[in-house]
C-alpha positions in Angstrom: -92.0 199.1 121.0 -95.2 201.0 121.1 -96.3 203.0 118.0 -99.1 205.2 116.8 -99.9 207.3 113.8 -101.2 210.9 113.9 -101.9 213.6 111.4 -100.7 217.2 111.8 -102.7 220.3 111.1 -101.8 220.0 107.4 -103.0 216.4 107.1 -99.4 214.9 107.0 -99.3 211.5 108.6 -96.6 211.0 111.2 -95.5 207.7 112.6 -94.7 207.9 116.4 -92.8 205.3 118.4 -90.8 205.2 121.6 -87.0 204.7 121.5 -85.0 203.3 124.5 -81.3 203.7 124.0 -80.5 200.5 126.0 -82.4 198.5 123.3 -80.2 199.9 120.5 -76.9 199.1 122.1 -75.3 196.0 120.7 -77.9 195.5 117.9 -75.1 194.9 115.4 -73.5 192.2 117.6 -74.1 188.5 117.1 -73.8 185.4 119.2 -70.5 183.8 118.4 -72.0 180.4 119.4 -74.1 180.4 116.3 -72.6 179.3 113.0 -73.1 182.4 111.0 -73.4 186.2 111.6 -76.9 187.5 110.7 -77.3 189.3 107.4 -76.4 193.0 107.9 -74.4 192.5 111.2 -71.1 194.1 111.3 -67.9 192.5 112.4 -66.7 193.6 115.9 -64.3 196.5 115.8 -62.5 195.7 119.1 -63.0 194.1 122.4 -66.3 195.9 122.9 -68.6 198.0 120.7 -68.7 201.6 121.8 -71.8 202.9 123.6 -73.3 205.9 121.9 -73.0 209.2 123.7 -76.4 210.7 124.3 -77.5 214.1 125.7 -78.7 213.6 129.3 -82.3 214.4 128.4 -82.3 211.4 125.9 -80.8 208.8 128.3 -84.2 207.5 129.4 -85.6 207.4 125.9 -87.7 209.6 123.6 -90.6 209.6 121.2 -89.6 209.6 117.6 -91.9 211.3 115.1 -91.4 210.6 111.4 -93.1 211.8 108.2 -91.2 210.7 105.1 -87.5 211.5 105.7 -88.2 214.1 108.5 -87.7 213.0 112.0 -88.2 214.7 115.4 -87.5 213.7 119.0 -89.5 214.5 122.1 -88.1 213.7 125.5 -88.8 212.4 128.0 -91.4 209.8 127.1 -94.6 210.7 128.8 -96.2 208.0 130.9 -98.9 206.0 129.0 -98.2 208.1 125.9 -100.0 205.6 123.7 -103.3 206.5 125.4 -102.9 210.3 125.0 -105.3 212.1 122.6 -104.0 212.9 119.1 -104.1 216.6 120.0 -101.6 216.2 122.8 -99.3 214.3 120.5 -99.6 217.0 117.9 -98.5 219.5 120.5 -95.5 217.3 121.3 -94.7 217.1 117.6 -94.8 220.9 117.3 -92.2 221.2 120.1 -90.1 218.1 119.3 -86.5 218.7 118.2 -85.7 218.1 114.5 -83.2 215.3 113.9 -80.5 215.7 111.2 -80.8 213.0 108.5 -78.5 210.0 109.0 -76.0 208.8 106.4 -78.5 206.1 105.4 -81.9 207.6 105.9 -84.0 204.5 105.5 -87.6 205.4 106.4 -89.1 203.2 109.1 -92.0 201.2 107.7 -95.4 202.2 108.9 -97.0 199.7 111.2 -100.4 201.5 111.5 -103.2 199.4 110.1 
């Protein structure tokens, strides 16, 4: 997963990373051939875990922008987005759709160094 950090016109730092839905499906599953379920993994609820329903514009992935507890989505992911100038990412941030907070809004740790 690629990531960047930019600052908006107010100086607020935003973490930016790409999200591919296919990578998220089944993350709570575990390999039954191993002796123990990983910490935090949930027990299967049925024969298969449900695949999340997504809006068609998100099926190929999106950029997630996060500052504190605020998140926004920009789709589709532009080619070579990690090479784009900060100004272009700021425009994407301005037009990105706000995301409602989840039940457990755990902020994603910054990986910018």
